[in-house]
C-alpha positions, 0 to 999 in steps of 0.5 A: 733115105733122108733124100726121100724124106726131104722131098716127100715130106714137103708134099705129105703123100697119103699112099706110098708105092715101094719096090722091095728092091732093085738090081745094080751091077749084078747085085740085089739091093734091099729097100725094105730095110729102110722102108719102116723108117721112111714111113715113120718119117712121113706121118701123112702116109695112110697105106704102103703098097709093095711091088715084089720086084726082086721077091724079097719078103716083107710085111710093111704093106699090102702087096701089089696084086692084092691092091689091084683086087680091091677094084674088082667088081666095081666096073671100069675106072672113071676118068673125069675131065680136068682143067688143061693145067691140072697138076700131073707131076711134081718134080724136084730140083737137085737140092744141092744148094738148099732144100729141093724145090717141089716143081708142079707141072701141068698135064696139058702143057707137058703133053703138048711140049713133049709131043712137039719135041718127040714128033718134030725134033726127034722124028718119033713115029707110031711103032717106033721103039724109044729108050732112055738110060734114066732113073725114075727120079730124072725128068727124062723118065717123064719125057720118055713116058710121053712117047706113048702119046705118039703111038711108040713103044717104050723100051725100059732097062733097069741096072748099071749101063756097064754090067756085065760090060760096056756092050750091054746097052748096044746088045739091048738096042739090037735085040729090041730094035730101038729107034731112039737111043737116049743116053747121057754125055757121060755115057758116051765118054765112058764108052770112049774111055772103055775102048769099045767100038760098037760099029764093029760089034753091033748092027744098030740098024734100027737106030735112027736117032741118038740123043744125049743130055745131062751135060754138054756133049763135047765136040770130040764126042760127036766125032766118036759117035760118027766114027765108032758107033754109027755113021748114019744117025741123027746125033741130037745133043739136047738141053732143058731141065727139071724146071721145064720138064722139057728142052730149050734146045734139041735136034733137027732131023732134017738139018745138019749136025755140027760138032759141039752144037745143039742143032736148034732152039725148041720150036715155039720157044723164044730162046735167046742169049742175054749179056749181063745187061739184058741185051740179046747177043750172038757169037758171045757167051751169055745167059740162056733166057726165054722171053715169052711164055711156053706150054711147059712152064711150071704151074707152081711150086708146092706150098708157094701160094704167092709164087714168091719162090717161083719168081725168085727162081727164074725171073729175078735176074731179068724182069719178066724174062725166064733166066734158066741158069745156063752159060751158053752161046748162040752160033752163026748157024743158029745152034747153041753151045753150052759152057756149063751152069751159070752158078758154076762159072769160073771168073779168074782175073775177071774173065768168065770161063765155063767149066765145060771149056776145061772138061773138053780138054781134060777129057782128051788126056788119055790117062784122065777118066773125068775131071771137076774144076772149081774156083778157089777164092784166093788173095782177092781173086780166084784160082782154078783147082782141077780134080781128076780121076785117073785110070786104074794104076795111074798116079798123078805125077808132075809130068802128067800135070804138065801134060794136062796143063799143056793140053788146056793151054794149047787148045783153050787159053792160058786163063783156062789152065788150073793153078792146082791139079789134085787126084781124087778116087771119084767125083761127087755125083747125083743119082742121075750121074751129074757131077756136083761142082758146087758141093766140091767148091763148098768143101774146099772152102770149108763151108757146110754142104746142104743135102748130101743125101742127093748124092749117090756117093756123098763120101766122095766129098771127103777127098776134097779136103785136107790138101796142102796145095789148097793152103799155099 
């Protein structure tokens, strides 16, 4: 609830639309119970409109059908002409490092950018059927909605992607004839860990494109998709963000797919990789930057009349150059390799290491479901601490620790090997399924965590404190 107030409280909405509940993992969750407290925390709200989605009873506002009837007899709605950059969406940053930023996006730039990405990078055509596993709070929801402008049909899904089992979305793809199947990298890894083999159980005949985002798609996940899900598909690992409501790197339906790489930089986007001195580099790790304006740059931040917060967010590191905060490499094939967020980069002994480099190896260990690595400040340097979630009924033994370290040492470098490995029951994640490395890092240093409400499982952080290994 506090997450709602942290976001909507900044923009002072007048009308609040609320579903009465939702379904997840076969259970019904009641949202009406929290609604009075949310409305009380938003004094700007003049009216609440209730959408009876799960048919729970509530009397906190006007029902959707009654709300629609108010316009009867008044003629068709008017659609006034508005400026190109008239605000269309407010998206919110994750809020894990401070109050969520309210990012205002313009209608014209957003639409142009999405049309380019859909039609040229994703090969979306009229009558295609587009699906993305996303909540309405993730920018992929907005990205998906724009597919209507290409004459495509949206295929929507509500609930857990693994209920009643891991086949549910593949069943859905066959039933609805999806042409673009959009998922997260974590979803593909979860399908792999669950031992599913969609190629043996499903047709997926209509699926031309599988897109993946949310975190870097590991090279082994590329292999898995083509070996176990579908051979003749364009697998497009894409990356951008809420800040640009679009992508800096995407797929190329007429080009080859290289394992571990995002195929190409966005058309019309001056995307480069800079070293710490602001020089363009290729074949080296550096900062993802954009050196020229692009259509979907935010119009503004809310309540930031002088653009001070806006400029501080993107233009402080390199003057007049958008610095996105991703640690990446531009390959000789003109593809991008993403190593993680710059603010989560590890630096033991002065060597910069992307977290994705370690996750790639950890996820090859069969006993490990997922991991999270952070740098602990230690004796004037940094040591790497790896937290792992293991398969049920498996405990972290010294033998398993040795196996994990050997995998990392042999397939990365000795610098990548964590000093400490600790088992935890779950990792802290946002509601979009992203692992929150910064919150875990602050926990092990006994520093306060801002806005725990953005996490879907804030109690998971409790498992990151009190470990004797971190004191010695």
